[in-house]
N, CA, C, O and the ligand as a Tripos MOL2 file, in Angstrom:
@<TRIPOS>MOLECULE
protein
  313   311    79     0     0
PROTEIN
NO_CHARGES

@<TRIPOS>ATOM
      1 N          28.2040   64.8660   -6.9000 N.3       1 MET1
      2 CA         27.2980   63.5750   -7.4250 C.3       1 MET1
      3 C          27.1330   63.7110   -8.6990 C.2       1 MET1
      4 O          26.5940   64.7770   -8.9940 O.2       1 MET1
      5 N          27.4590   62.8630   -9.7860 N.am      2 SER2
      6 CA         26.8130   62.9490  -11.2320 C.3       2 SER2
      7 C          26.1720   61.9390  -11.2830 C.2       2 SER2
      8 O          26.1780   61.0260  -10.4580 O.2       2 SER2
      9 N          25.3630   62.0440  -12.5820 N.am      3 GLU3
     10 CA         24.3460   61.2160  -12.6850 C.3       3 GLU3
     11 C          24.5240   60.4480  -14.2150 C.2       3 GLU3
     12 O          24.9820   61.0550  -15.1840 O.2       3 GLU3
     13 N          24.1840   59.3410  -14.2550 N.am      4 ALA4
     14 CA         24.1070   58.5020  -15.6280 C.3       4 ALA4
     15 C          22.8980   57.6610  -15.6990 C.2       4 ALA4
     16 O          22.1810   57.4080  -14.7310 O.2       4 ALA4
     17 N          22.7060   57.2230  -16.9670 N.am      5 ILE5
     18 CA         21.4580   56.4890  -17.2740 C.3       5 ILE5
     19 C          22.0350   55.0700  -17.7360 C.2       5 ILE5
     20 O          23.0150   54.9870  -18.4770 O.2       5 ILE5
     21 N          21.4570   54.1400  -17.3170 N.am      6 CYS6
     22 CA         21.7710   52.8200  -17.6780 C.3       6 CYS6
     23 C          21.2940   52.5890  -19.1560 C.2       6 CYS6
     24 O          20.1220   52.8630  -19.4130 O.2       6 CYS6
     25 N          21.9850   52.1810  -19.9950 N.am      7 ASP7
     26 CA         21.9630   52.0320  -21.3640 C.3       7 ASP7
     27 C          21.2020   50.9550  -21.8980 C.2       7 ASP7
     28 O          20.8090   51.0300  -23.0620 O.2       7 ASP7
     29 N          20.9690   50.0570  -21.2610 N.am      8 LEU8
     30 CA         20.2890   48.9070  -21.5620 C.3       8 LEU8
     31 C          18.5800   49.3830  -21.7770 C.2       8 LEU8
     32 O          17.8680   49.9680  -20.9610 O.2       8 LEU8
     33 N          18.2680   48.9610  -23.0060 N.am      9 PRO9
     34 CA         16.9390   49.5870  -23.3390 C.3       9 PRO9
     35 C          15.5320   49.1940  -22.4040 C.2       9 PRO9
     36 O          14.5000   49.8580  -22.3150 O.2       9 PRO9
     37 N          15.8300   48.0160  -21.8120 N.am     10 ASP10
     38 CA         14.7410   47.6930  -20.8060 C.3      10 ASP10
     39 C          14.8390   48.1160  -19.5920 C.2      10 ASP10
     40 O          14.0380   47.7580  -18.7280 O.2      10 ASP10
     41 N          16.0190   49.0900  -19.3120 N.am     11 CYS11
     42 CA         16.2920   49.5250  -17.8960 C.3      11 CYS11
     43 C          16.1540   50.8750  -17.7260 C.2      11 CYS11
     44 O          15.2970   51.3520  -16.9820 O.2      11 CYS11
     45 N          17.0890   51.6590  -18.4850 N.am     12 LYS12
     46 CA         17.1700   53.3260  -18.5090 C.3      12 LYS12
     47 C          16.9640   53.7820  -17.1930 C.2      12 LYS12
     48 O          16.3130   54.8120  -17.0140 O.2      12 LYS12
     49 N          17.4980   53.0610  -16.1200 N.am     13 LYS13
     50 CA         17.3120   53.5770  -14.8360 C.3      13 LYS13
     51 C          18.3420   54.8490  -14.7160 C.2      13 LYS13
     52 O          19.3850   54.8410  -15.3710 O.2      13 LYS13
     53 N          17.9940   55.9730  -13.8250 N.am     14 ARG14
     54 CA         19.0500   56.8600  -13.4160 C.3      14 ARG14
     55 C          19.7220   56.4240  -12.3660 C.2      14 ARG14
     56 O          19.1590   55.9330  -11.3870 O.2      14 ARG14
     57 N          21.1440   56.5810  -12.4890 N.am     15 LEU15
     58 CA         22.1890   56.1030  -11.6290 C.3      15 LEU15
     59 C          22.9960   57.0610  -10.9400 C.2      15 LEU15
     60 O          23.5240   57.9130  -11.6550 O.2      15 LEU15
     61 N          23.2170   57.1130   -9.6510 N.am     16 ASN16
     62 CA         23.9510   58.0330   -9.0240 C.3      16 ASN16
     63 C          25.4710   57.5070   -9.1920 C.2      16 ASN16
     64 O          25.7050   56.3010   -9.1090 O.2      16 ASN16
     65 N          26.3710   58.3370   -9.4020 N.am     17 MET17
     66 CA         27.9550   57.9940   -9.7630 C.3      17 MET17
     67 C          28.5360   58.9980   -9.0260 C.2      17 MET17
     68 O          28.2260   60.1770   -9.1980 O.2      17 MET17
     69 N          29.4930   58.5750   -8.0810 N.am     18 GLY18
     70 CA         30.4650   59.3840   -7.4120 C.3      18 GLY18
     71 C          30.1070   59.5000   -6.0460 C.2      18 GLY18
     72 O          29.1260   58.8990   -5.6070 O.2      18 GLY18
     73 N          30.9720   60.3770   -5.1860 N.am     19 HIS19
     74 CA         30.9190   60.5320   -4.0560 C.3      19 HIS19
     75 C          30.6140   59.0200   -3.0210 C.2      19 HIS19
     76 O          29.8770   58.9610   -2.0360 O.2      19 HIS19
     77 N          31.4110   57.9450   -3.6050 N.am     20 GLY20
     78 CA         31.2260   56.8620   -2.7320 C.3      20 GLY20
     79 C          29.8680   56.0090   -3.3440 C.2      20 GLY20
     80 O          29.7420   54.8240   -3.0330 O.2      20 GLY20
     81 N          29.0540   56.5460   -4.0610 N.am     21 VAL21
     82 CA         27.8740   55.7640   -4.4960 C.3      21 VAL21
     83 C          28.1400   55.5230   -6.0570 C.2      21 VAL21
     84 O          28.2190   56.4500   -6.8630 O.2      21 VAL21
     85 N          28.2560   54.2910   -6.3600 N.am     22 TRP22
     86 CA         28.4620   53.8380   -7.7510 C.3      22 TRP22
     87 C          27.4010   52.9530   -7.9960 C.2      22 TRP22
     88 O          27.5150   51.7950   -7.5940 O.2      22 TRP22
     89 N          26.0350   53.4310   -8.7950 N.am     23 GLU23
     90 CA         24.9970   52.4700   -9.1320 C.3      23 GLU23
     91 C          25.3090   51.8350  -10.4180 C.2      23 GLU23
     92 O          24.5570   50.9640  -10.8560 O.2      23 GLU23
     93 N          26.4490   52.2320  -11.1110 N.am     24 GLY24
     94 CA         26.4870   51.6850  -12.5280 C.3      24 GLY24
     95 C          27.9780   51.5930  -12.7890 C.2      24 GLY24
     96 O          28.7860   52.0540  -11.9830 O.2      24 GLY24
     97 N          28.3020   51.0630  -13.7860 N.am     25 ARG25
     98 CA         29.6890   51.0820  -14.2680 C.3      25 ARG25
     99 C          29.7750   51.4350  -15.6810 C.2      25 ARG25
    100 O          28.9870   50.9870  -16.5140 O.2      25 ARG25
    101 N          30.9700   52.4390  -16.0230 N.am     26 TRP26
    102 CA         31.1290   52.4770  -17.1500 C.3      26 TRP26
    103 C          31.8520   51.4400  -18.0460 C.2      26 TRP26
    104 O          32.9230   51.0350  -17.5940 O.2      26 TRP26
    105 N          31.4690   50.9680  -19.1790 N.am     27 LEU27
    106 CA         32.2150   49.8360  -20.0120 C.3      27 LEU27
    107 C          32.8050   50.1480  -20.9480 C.2      27 LEU27
    108 O          32.2110   50.1370  -22.0260 O.2      27 LEU27
    109 N          34.1720   50.5360  -20.8890 N.am     28 PRO28
    110 CA         34.9820   51.1850  -22.0360 C.3      28 PRO28
    111 C          34.6600   50.3610  -23.3640 C.2      28 PRO28
    112 O          34.2940   50.9280  -24.3930 O.2      28 PRO28
    113 N          34.8100   49.1040  -23.2720 N.am     29 THR29
    114 CA         34.8740   48.1290  -24.3450 C.3      29 THR29
    115 C          33.6250   48.6210  -25.0570 C.2      29 THR29
    116 O          33.8020   48.7780  -26.2650 O.2      29 THR29
    117 N          32.4020   48.9030  -24.6100 N.am     30 TYR30
    118 CA         31.2470   48.9570  -25.2350 C.3      30 TYR30
    119 C          30.7420   50.6970  -25.4590 C.2      30 TYR30
    120 O          29.8710   51.1190  -26.2200 O.2      30 TYR30
    121 N          31.5550   51.4140  -24.5880 N.am     31 GLN31
    122 CA         31.1740   52.8760  -24.4840 C.3      31 GLN31
    123 C          29.6410   53.0230  -24.0710 C.2      31 GLN31
    124 O          28.7870   53.7180  -24.6220 O.2      31 GLN31
    125 N          29.5190   52.2470  -23.0360 N.am     32 MET32
    126 CA         28.2190   52.1050  -22.2830 C.3      32 MET32
    127 C          28.1880   52.3280  -20.7740 C.2      32 MET32
    128 O          29.1850   51.9540  -20.1570 O.2      32 MET32
    129 N          27.1850   52.8850  -20.0880 N.am     33 THR33
    130 CA         27.0730   52.7140  -18.8870 C.3      33 THR33
    131 C          25.7500   51.6430  -18.4930 C.2      33 THR33
    132 O          24.6740   51.8030  -19.0700 O.2      33 THR33
    133 N          25.9220   50.5830  -17.4980 N.am     34 ILE34
    134 CA         24.8830   49.9460  -17.1400 C.3      34 ILE34
    135 C          24.8990   49.7050  -15.6100 C.2      34 ILE34
    136 O          25.9670   49.7660  -15.0010 O.2      34 ILE34
    137 N          23.7900   49.4450  -15.0120 N.am     35 CYS35
    138 CA         23.6340   49.4900  -13.7300 C.3      35 CYS35
    139 C          24.4520   48.3630  -13.0740 C.2      35 CYS35
    140 O          24.3750   47.3230  -13.7270 O.2      35 CYS35
    141 N          25.2340   48.2730  -11.9390 N.am     36 THR36
    142 CA         25.9750   47.2450  -11.0920 C.3      36 THR36
    143 C          25.1180   46.1320  -10.9980 C.2      36 THR36
    144 O          25.6630   45.0290  -11.0090 O.2      36 THR36
    145 N          23.6270   46.1980  -10.8890 N.am     37 VAL37
    146 CA         22.7970   45.1500  -10.4870 C.3      37 VAL37
    147 C          22.9250   44.1670  -11.8150 C.2      37 VAL37
    148 O          22.9560   42.9420  -11.6940 O.2      37 VAL37
    149 N          22.9850   44.7290  -12.8860 N.am     38 HIS38
    150 CA         23.1790   43.7350  -14.1420 C.3      38 HIS38
    151 C          24.2960   42.9980  -14.2080 C.2      38 HIS38
    152 O          24.3480   41.8480  -14.6450 O.2      38 HIS38
    153 N          25.5840   43.8980  -13.6050 N.am     39 ILE39
    154 CA         26.7410   42.9650  -13.7490 C.3      39 ILE39
    155 C          26.8830   42.0700  -12.6270 C.2      39 ILE39
    156 O          27.5360   41.0340  -12.7520 O.2      39 ILE39
    157 N          26.2740   42.4120  -11.4380 N.am     40 ASN40
    158 CA         26.3410   41.3120  -10.3420 C.3      40 ASN40
    159 C          25.5140   40.2140  -10.5840 C.2      40 ASN40
    160 O          25.8140   39.1130  -10.1230 O.2      40 ASN40
    161 N          24.4020   40.4020  -11.3250 N.am     41 ALA41
    162 CA         23.6350   39.4710  -11.7090 C.3      41 ALA41
    163 C          24.1610   38.3420  -12.6600 C.2      41 ALA41
    164 O          23.4860   37.3160  -12.7450 O.2      41 ALA41
    165 N          25.2350   38.4500  -13.3290 N.am     42 SER42
    166 CA         25.6390   37.7900  -14.4110 C.3      42 SER42
    167 C          27.2440   37.9770  -14.3530 C.2      42 SER42
    168 O          27.8400   38.3670  -15.3570 O.2      42 SER42
    169 N          27.9710   37.6700  -13.0730 N.am     43 PRO43
    170 CA         29.3200   38.0490  -13.1870 C.3      43 PRO43
    171 C          30.2680   37.2910  -14.2710 C.2      43 PRO43
    172 O          31.4290   37.6570  -14.4540 O.2      43 PRO43
    173 N          29.7880   36.4070  -14.8420 N.am     44 GLU44
    174 CA         30.7270   35.5950  -15.7950 C.3      44 GLU44
    175 C          30.8590   36.2820  -17.0780 C.2      44 GLU44
    176 O          31.8120   36.0910  -17.8330 O.2      44 GLU44
    177 N          29.7070   37.2370  -17.3650 N.am     45 GLY45
    178 CA         29.9290   37.8000  -18.6940 C.3      45 GLY45
    179 C          28.2250   38.1860  -18.9700 C.2      45 GLY45
    180 O          27.2210   37.9450  -18.3000 O.2      45 GLY45
    181 N          28.4080   38.8080  -20.1180 N.am     46 TRP46
    182 CA         26.8240   39.3010  -20.5640 C.3      46 TRP46
    183 C          25.9230   38.0060  -20.7270 C.2      46 TRP46
    184 O          26.3260   36.9490  -21.2120 O.2      46 TRP46
    185 N          24.6800   38.2360  -20.2630 N.am     47 ALA47
    186 CA         23.9510   36.8760  -20.7490 C.3      47 ALA47
    187 C          23.4630   36.7800  -22.0240 C.2      47 ALA47
    188 O          23.0640   37.7680  -22.6400 O.2      47 ALA47
    189 N          23.4620   35.5920  -22.5000 N.am     48 PRO48
    190 CA         23.2300   35.3410  -24.0650 C.3      48 PRO48
    191 C          22.1640   36.1660  -24.7930 C.2      48 PRO48
    192 O          22.1660   36.5840  -25.9510 O.2      48 PRO48
    193 N          21.1220   36.3120  -23.6820 N.am     49 HIS49
    194 CA         19.9130   37.1650  -24.4730 C.3      49 HIS49
    195 C          20.0470   38.6510  -24.5550 C.2      49 HIS49
    196 O          19.0720   39.3150  -24.9070 O.2      49 HIS49
    197 N          21.1780   39.2210  -24.2570 N.am     50 ARG50
    198 CA         21.6270   40.6150  -24.5130 C.3      50 ARG50
    199 C          22.4390   40.6930  -25.8530 C.2      50 ARG50
    200 O          22.6260   41.7630  -26.4320 O.2      50 ARG50
    201 N          22.8560   39.6210  -26.2560 N.am     51 GLU51
    202 CA         24.0810   39.4280  -27.2910 C.3      51 GLU51
    203 C          23.2860   40.4060  -28.6790 C.2      51 GLU51
    204 O          23.9280   41.2170  -29.3460 O.2      51 GLU51
    205 N          22.1630   40.1810  -28.8450 N.am     52 GLU52
    206 CA         21.5400   40.7720  -30.1270 C.3      52 GLU52
    207 C          21.7670   42.5620  -30.0990 C.2      52 GLU52
    208 O          22.2300   43.3350  -30.9390 O.2      52 GLU52
    209 N          21.2360   42.7550  -28.7960 N.am     53 PHE53
    210 CA         21.3160   44.2110  -28.6140 C.3      53 PHE53
    211 C          22.8440   44.8000  -28.5850 C.2      53 PHE53
    212 O          23.1720   45.8620  -29.1140 O.2      53 PHE53
    213 N          23.6860   43.9530  -27.9010 N.am     54 LEU54
    214 CA         25.1790   44.2540  -27.8550 C.3      54 LEU54
    215 C          25.7510   44.4130  -29.1730 C.2      54 LEU54
    216 O          26.3190   45.4530  -29.5040 O.2      54 LEU54
    217 N          25.6250   43.4680  -29.8940 N.am     55 LEU55
    218 CA         26.1260   43.4390  -31.2740 C.3      55 LEU55
    219 C          25.7420   44.5990  -32.2320 C.2      55 LEU55
    220 O          26.6200   45.1180  -32.9210 O.2      55 LEU55
    221 N          24.6840   44.9440  -32.2840 N.am     56 SER56
    222 CA         24.0590   45.7940  -32.8830 C.3      56 SER56
    223 C          24.6010   47.3300  -32.3220 C.2      56 SER56
    224 O          24.9770   48.1890  -33.1190 O.2      56 SER56
    225 N          24.5870   47.5380  -30.9100 N.am     57 TRP57
    226 CA         25.3040   48.5290  -30.3780 C.3      57 TRP57
    227 C          26.5850   48.8510  -30.6070 C.2      57 TRP57
    228 O          26.9230   50.0100  -30.8470 O.2      57 TRP57
    229 N          27.5310   47.7140  -30.5470 N.am     58 LEU58
    230 CA         28.8390   47.9700  -31.2390 C.3      58 LEU58
    231 C          28.9870   48.4390  -32.4520 C.2      58 LEU58
    232 O          29.8790   49.2320  -32.7520 O.2      58 LEU58
    233 N          27.9420   47.8940  -33.4250 N.am     59 GLN59
    234 CA         28.2140   48.0960  -34.7880 C.3      59 GLN59
    235 C          27.8090   49.5260  -34.8820 C.2      59 GLN59
    236 O          28.5350   50.2380  -35.5750 O.2      59 GLN59
    237 N          26.7380   50.0920  -34.2840 N.am     60 SER60
    238 CA         26.3980   51.3270  -34.4200 C.3      60 SER60
    239 C          27.3650   52.3350  -33.9930 C.2      60 SER60
    240 O          27.3510   53.4480  -34.5210 O.2      60 SER60
    241 N          28.3080   51.9970  -32.9660 N.am     61 LYS61
    242 CA         29.3870   53.0320  -32.6680 C.3      61 LYS61
    243 C          30.5980   52.3980  -33.2620 C.2      61 LYS61
    244 O          31.5570   52.4690  -32.4930 O.2      61 LYS61
    245 N          30.8800   51.7370  -34.5120 N.am     62 ASN62
    246 CA         31.7860   51.2300  -35.0980 C.3      62 ASN62
    247 C          33.1280   50.8410  -34.0540 C.2      62 ASN62
    248 O          34.3010   51.1900  -34.1840 O.2      62 ASN62
    249 N          32.4790   49.9580  -32.9410 N.am     63 LEU63
    250 CA         33.3060   49.3490  -31.9730 C.3      63 LEU63
    251 C          33.6130   47.6920  -32.4060 C.2      63 LEU63
    252 O          32.7180   46.9210  -32.7540 O.2      63 LEU63
    253 N          34.9430   47.3590  -32.3140 N.am     64 PRO64
    254 CA         35.0500   45.8820  -32.3310 C.3      64 PRO64
    255 C          34.3290   45.0230  -31.2510 C.2      64 PRO64
    256 O          34.2170   45.3410  -30.0670 O.2      64 PRO64
    257 N          33.8190   43.7930  -31.8810 N.am     65 VAL65
    258 CA         33.3490   42.6600  -30.9470 C.3      65 VAL65
    259 C          34.4690   42.1930  -29.8790 C.2      65 VAL65
    260 O          35.4800   41.6790  -30.3580 O.2      65 VAL65
    261 N          34.4060   42.2870  -28.8730 N.am     66 PRO66
    262 CA         35.1770   41.8300  -28.0110 C.3      66 PRO66
    263 C          35.3190   40.2450  -28.1290 C.2      66 PRO66
    264 O          34.2980   39.6310  -28.4390 O.2      66 PRO66
    265 N          36.5300   39.5070  -27.9010 N.am     67 LYS67
    266 CA         36.6280   38.0630  -27.5890 C.3      67 LYS67
    267 C          35.6400   37.4310  -26.4760 C.2      67 LYS67
    268 O          35.3850   38.0210  -25.4260 O.2      67 LYS67
    269 N          35.1880   36.3470  -26.7720 N.am     68 ARG68
    270 CA         34.3760   35.8030  -25.7050 C.3      68 ARG68
    271 C          35.2350   35.3020  -24.5960 C.2      68 ARG68
    272 O          36.4330   35.1660  -24.8440 O.2      68 ARG68
    273 N          34.8070   35.0180  -23.4480 N.am     69 ASN69
    274 CA         35.6150   34.5460  -22.5400 C.3      69 ASN69
    275 C          35.4840   33.2130  -22.2750 C.2      69 ASN69
    276 O          34.7310   32.5790  -23.0130 O.2      69 ASN69
    277 N          36.1720   32.5160  -21.1890 N.am     70 ALA70
    278 CA         36.3310   31.0410  -21.0240 C.3      70 ALA70
    279 C          34.7690   30.4520  -20.7400 C.2      70 ALA70
    280 O          34.5980   29.2510  -20.5310 O.2      70 ALA70
    281 N          33.9460   31.1600  -20.7490 N.am     71 ASN71
    282 CA         32.5010   30.8910  -20.3930 C.3      71 ASN71
    283 C          31.7170   30.7770  -21.7340 C.2      71 ASN71
    284 O          30.6480   30.1780  -21.8480 O.2      71 ASN71
    285 N          32.3890   31.4340  -22.7520 N.am     72 GLY72
    286 CA         31.5260   31.6630  -23.9800 C.3      72 GLY72
    287 C          30.9170   32.7700  -24.2840 C.2      72 GLY72
    288 O          30.3600   32.9150  -25.3730 O.2      72 GLY72
    289 N          30.9460   33.7250  -23.3270 N.am     73 LEU73
    290 CA         30.0580   34.8470  -22.9840 C.3      73 LEU73
    291 C          30.9540   35.9970  -23.5010 C.2      73 LEU73
    292 O          32.1820   35.9440  -23.4370 O.2      73 LEU73
    293 N          30.1390   37.2320  -24.1100 N.am     74 LEU74
    294 CA         30.9220   38.5260  -24.1610 C.3      74 LEU74
    295 C          31.1520   39.1360  -22.9360 C.2      74 LEU74
    296 O          30.1710   39.4950  -22.2830 O.2      74 LEU74
    297 N          32.3590   39.3330  -22.4730 N.am     75 PRO75
    298 CA         32.9550   40.0170  -21.2920 C.3      75 PRO75
    299 C          32.2890   41.4330  -21.1770 C.2      75 PRO75
    300 O          31.9320   42.1270  -22.1300 O.2      75 PRO75
    301 N          32.1880   41.7250  -19.9150 N.am     76 PHE76
    302 CA         31.6530   43.3840  -19.4680 C.3      76 PHE76
    303 C          32.9800   44.0430  -19.9930 C.2      76 PHE76
    304 O          32.9160   44.8510  -20.9190 O.2      76 PHE76
    305 N          34.2610   43.6890  -19.3770 N.am     77 PHE77
    306 CA         35.4280   44.3100  -19.4340 C.3      77 PHE77
    307 C          36.3860   43.3930  -20.4120 C.2      77 PHE77
    308 O          36.5560   42.2130  -20.1070 O.2      77 PHE77
    309 N          36.9740   43.9060  -21.5190 N.am     78 ALA78
    310 CA         37.9970   43.2990  -22.4160 C.3      78 ALA78
    311 C          39.2500   43.8120  -22.2330 C.2      78 ALA78
    312 O          40.1910   43.3980  -22.9110 O.2      78 ALA78
    313 ZN         20.1180   48.9640  -15.7420 Zn       79 ZN79
@<TRIPOS>BOND
     1     1     2 1
     2     2     3 1
     3     3     4 2
     4     3     5 am
     5     5     6 1
     6     6     7 1
     7     7     8 2
     8     7     9 am
     9     9    10 1
    10    10    11 1
    11    11    12 2
    12    11    13 am
    13    13    14 1
    14    14    15 1
    15    15    16 2
    16    15    17 am
    17    17    18 1
    18    18    19 1
    19    19    20 2
    20    19    21 am
    21    21    22 1
    22    22    23 1
    23    23    24 2
    24    23    25 am
    25    25    26 1
    26    26    27 1
    27    27    28 2
    28    27    29 am
    29    29    30 1
    30    30    31 1
    31    31    32 2
    32    31    33 am
    33    33    34 1
    34    34    35 1
    35    35    36 2
    36    35    37 am
    37    37    38 1
    38    38    39 1
    39    39    40 2
    40    39    41 am
    41    41    42 1
    42    42    43 1
    43    43    44 2
    44    43    45 am
    45    45    46 1
    46    46    47 1
    47    47    48 2
    48    47    49 am
    49    49    50 1
    50    50    51 1
    51    51    52 2
    52    51    53 am
    53    53    54 1
    54    54    55 1
    55    55    56 2
    56    55    57 am
    57    57    58 1
    58    58    59 1
    59    59    60 2
    60    59    61 am
    61    61    62 1
    62    62    63 1
    63    63    64 2
    64    63    65 am
    65    65    66 1
    66    66    67 1
    67    67    68 2
    68    67    69 am
    69    69    70 1
    70    70    71 1
    71    71    72 2
    72    71    73 am
    73    73    74 1
    74    74    75 1
    75    75    76 2
    76    75    77 am
    77    77    78 1
    78    78    79 1
    79    79    80 2
    80    79    81 am
    81    81    82 1
    82    82    83 1
    83    83    84 2
    84    83    85 am
    85    85    86 1
    86    86    87 1
    87    87    88 2
    88    87    89 am
    89    89    90 1
    90    90    91 1
    91    91    92 2
    92    91    93 am
    93    93    94 1
    94    94    95 1
    95    95    96 2
    96    95    97 am
    97    97    98 1
    98    98    99 1
    99    99   100 2
   100    99   101 am
   101   101   102 1
   102   102   103 1
   103   103   104 2
   104   103   105 am
   105   105   106 1
   106   106   107 1
   107   107   108 2
   108   107   109 am
   109   109   110 1
   110   110   111 1
   111   111   112 2
   112   111   113 am
   113   113   114 1
   114   114   115 1
   115   115   116 2
   116   115   117 am
   117   117   118 1
   118   118   119 1
   119   119   120 2
   120   119   121 am
   121   121   122 1
   122   122   123 1
   123   123   124 2
   124   123   125 am
   125   125   126 1
   126   126   127 1
   127   127   128 2
   128   127   129 am
   129   129   130 1
   130   130   131 1
   131   131   132 2
   132   131   133 am
   133   133   134 1
   134   134   135 1
   135   135   136 2
   136   135   137 am
   137   137   138 1
   138   138   139 1
   139   139   140 2
   140   139   141 am
   141   141   142 1
   142   142   143 1
   143   143   144 2
   144   143   145 am
   145   145   146 1
   146   146   147 1
   147   147   148 2
   148   147   149 am
   149   149   150 1
   150   150   151 1
   151   151   152 2
   152   151   153 am
   153   153   154 1
   154   154   155 1
   155   155   156 2
   156   155   157 am
   157   157   158 1
   158   158   159 1
   159   159   160 2
   160   159   161 am
   161   161   162 1
   162   162   163 1
   163   163   164 2
   164   163   165 am
   165   165   166 1
   166   166   167 1
   167   167   168 2
   168   167   169 am
   169   169   170 1
   170   170   171 1
   171   171   172 2
   172   171   173 am
   173   173   174 1
   174   174   175 1
   175   175   176 2
   176   175   177 am
   177   177   178 1
   178   178   179 1
   179   179   180 2
   180   179   181 am
   181   181   182 1
   182   182   183 1
   183   183   184 2
   184   183   185 am
   185   185   186 1
   186   186   187 1
   187   187   188 2
   188   187   189 am
   189   189   190 1
   190   190   191 1
   191   191   192 2
   192   191   193 am
   193   193   194 1
   194   194   195 1
   195   195   196 2
   196   195   197 am
   197   197   198 1
   198   198   199 1
   199   199   200 2
   200   199   201 am
   201   201   202 1
   202   202   203 1
   203   203   204 2
   204   203   205 am
   205   205   206 1
   206   206   207 1
   207   207   208 2
   208   207   209 am
   209   209   210 1
   210   210   211 1
   211   211   212 2
   212   211   213 am
   213   213   214 1
   214   214   215 1
   215   215   216 2
   216   215   217 am
   217   217   218 1
   218   218   219 1
   219   219   220 2
   220   219   221 am
   221   221   222 1
   222   222   223 1
   223   223   224 2
   224   223   225 am
   225   225   226 1
   226   226   227 1
   227   227   228 2
   228   227   229 am
   229   229   230 1
   230   230   231 1
   231   231   232 2
   232   231   233 am
   233   233   234 1
   234   234   235 1
   235   235   236 2
   236   235   237 am
   237   237   238 1
   238   238   239 1
   239   239   240 2
   240   239   241 am
   241   241   242 1
   242   242   243 1
   243   243   244 2
   244   243   245 am
   245   245   246 1
   246   246   247 1
   247   247   248 2
   248   247   249 am
   249   249   250 1
   250   250   251 1
   251   251   252 2
   252   251   253 am
   253   253   254 1
   254   254   255 1
   255   255   256 2
   256   255   257 am
   257   257   258 1
   258   258   259 1
   259   259   260 2
   260   259   261 am
   261   261   262 1
   262   262   263 1
   263   263   264 2
   264   263   265 am
   265   265   266 1
   266   266   267 1
   267   267   268 2
   268   267   269 am
   269   269   270 1
   270   270   271 1
   271   271   272 2
   272   271   273 am
   273   273   274 1
   274   274   275 1
   275   275   276 2
   276   275   277 am
   277   277   278 1
   278   278   279 1
   279   279   280 2
   280   279   281 am
   281   281   282 1
   282   282   283 1
   283   283   284 2
   284   283   285 am
   285   285   286 1
   286   286   287 1
   287   287   288 2
   288   287   289 am
   289   289   290 1
   290   290   291 1
   291   291   292 2
   292   291   293 am
   293   293   294 1
   294   294   295 1
   295   295   296 2
   296   295   297 am
   297   297   298 1
   298   298   299 1
   299   299   300 2
   300   299   301 am
   301   301   302 1
   302   302   303 1
   303   303   304 2
   304   303   305 am
   305   305   306 1
   306   306   307 1
   307   307   308 2
   308   307   309 am
   309   309   310 1
   310   310   311 1
   311   311   312 2
@<TRIPOS>SUBSTRUCTURE
     1 MET1         2 RESIDUE 1 A MET
     2 SER2         6 RESIDUE 1 A SER
     3 GLU3        10 RESIDUE 1 A GLU
     4 ALA4        14 RESIDUE 1 A ALA
     5 ILE5        18 RESIDUE 1 A ILE
     6 CYS6        22 RESIDUE 1 A CYS
     7 ASP7        26 RESIDUE 1 A ASP
     8 LEU8        30 RESIDUE 1 A LEU
     9 PRO9        34 RESIDUE 1 A PRO
    10 ASP10       38 RESIDUE 1 A ASP
    11 CYS11       42 RESIDUE 1 A CYS
    12 LYS12       46 RESIDUE 1 A LYS
    13 LYS13       50 RESIDUE 1 A LYS
    14 ARG14       54 RESIDUE 1 A ARG
    15 LEU15       58 RESIDUE 1 A LEU
    16 ASN16       62 RESIDUE 1 A ASN
    17 MET17       66 RESIDUE 1 A MET
    18 GLY18       70 RESIDUE 1 A GLY
    19 HIS19       74 RESIDUE 1 A HIS
    20 GLY20       78 RESIDUE 1 A GLY
    21 VAL21       82 RESIDUE 1 A VAL
    22 TRP22       86 RESIDUE 1 A TRP
    23 GLU23       90 RESIDUE 1 A GLU
    24 GLY24       94 RESIDUE 1 A GLY
    25 ARG25       98 RESIDUE 1 A ARG
    26 TRP26      102 RESIDUE 1 A TRP
    27 LEU27      106 RESIDUE 1 A LEU
    28 PRO28      110 RESIDUE 1 A PRO
    29 THR29      114 RESIDUE 1 A THR
    30 TYR30      118 RESIDUE 1 A TYR
    31 GLN31      122 RESIDUE 1 A GLN
    32 MET32      126 RESIDUE 1 A MET
    33 THR33      130 RESIDUE 1 A THR
    34 ILE34      134 RESIDUE 1 A ILE
    35 CYS35      138 RESIDUE 1 A CYS
    36 THR36      142 RESIDUE 1 A THR
    37 VAL37      146 RESIDUE 1 A VAL
    38 HIS38      150 RESIDUE 1 A HIS
    39 ILE39      154 RESIDUE 1 A ILE
    40 ASN40      158 RESIDUE 1 A ASN
    41 ALA41      162 RESIDUE 1 A ALA
    42 SER42      166 RESIDUE 1 A SER
    43 PRO43      170 RESIDUE 1 A PRO
    44 GLU44      174 RESIDUE 1 A GLU
    45 GLY45      178 RESIDUE 1 A GLY
    46 TRP46      182 RESIDUE 1 A TRP
    47 ALA47      186 RESIDUE 1 A ALA
    48 PRO48      190 RESIDUE 1 A PRO
    49 HIS49      194 RESIDUE 1 A HIS
    50 ARG50      198 RESIDUE 1 A ARG
    51 GLU51      202 RESIDUE 1 A GLU
    52 GLU52      206 RESIDUE 1 A GLU
    53 PHE53      210 RESIDUE 1 A PHE
    54 LEU54      214 RESIDUE 1 A LEU
    55 LEU55      218 RESIDUE 1 A LEU
    56 SER56      222 RESIDUE 1 A SER
    57 TRP57      226 RESIDUE 1 A TRP
    58 LEU58      230 RESIDUE 1 A LEU
    59 GLN59      234 RESIDUE 1 A GLN
    60 SER60      238 RESIDUE 1 A SER
    61 LYS61      242 RESIDUE 1 A LYS
    62 ASN62      246 RESIDUE 1 A ASN
    63 LEU63      250 RESIDUE 1 A LEU
    64 PRO64      254 RESIDUE 1 A PRO
    65 VAL65      258 RESIDUE 1 A VAL
    66 PRO66      262 RESIDUE 1 A PRO
    67 LYS67      266 RESIDUE 1 A LYS
    68 ARG68      270 RESIDUE 1 A ARG
    69 ASN69      274 RESIDUE 1 A ASN
    70 ALA70      278 RESIDUE 1 A ALA
    71 ASN71      282 RESIDUE 1 A ASN
    72 GLY72      286 RESIDUE 1 A GLY
    73 LEU73      290 RESIDUE 1 A LEU
    74 LEU74      294 RESIDUE 1 A LEU
    75 PRO75      298 RESIDUE 1 A PRO
    76 PHE76      302 RESIDUE 1 A PHE
    77 PHE77      306 RESIDUE 1 A PHE
    78 ALA78      310 RESIDUE 1 A ALA
    79 ZN79       313 GROUP 0 **** ****
């Protein structure tokens, strides 16, 4: 069992990862780990109030901003 930390600044929860327990997901597009809770709460994409954080996160890592999905939201997986 390994552990990860949710990268959302208002969360930072410790997540168990592995051995059939996956409390978080690694998002390659953002080089970020987040709780499955956040993904399941908003399956259509990132909630708009997260975008300011996401865009500065992507910029700090020199990652491209993914194309918005059909709902006009930034996707978790691009
Ligand atoms: Zn979280």
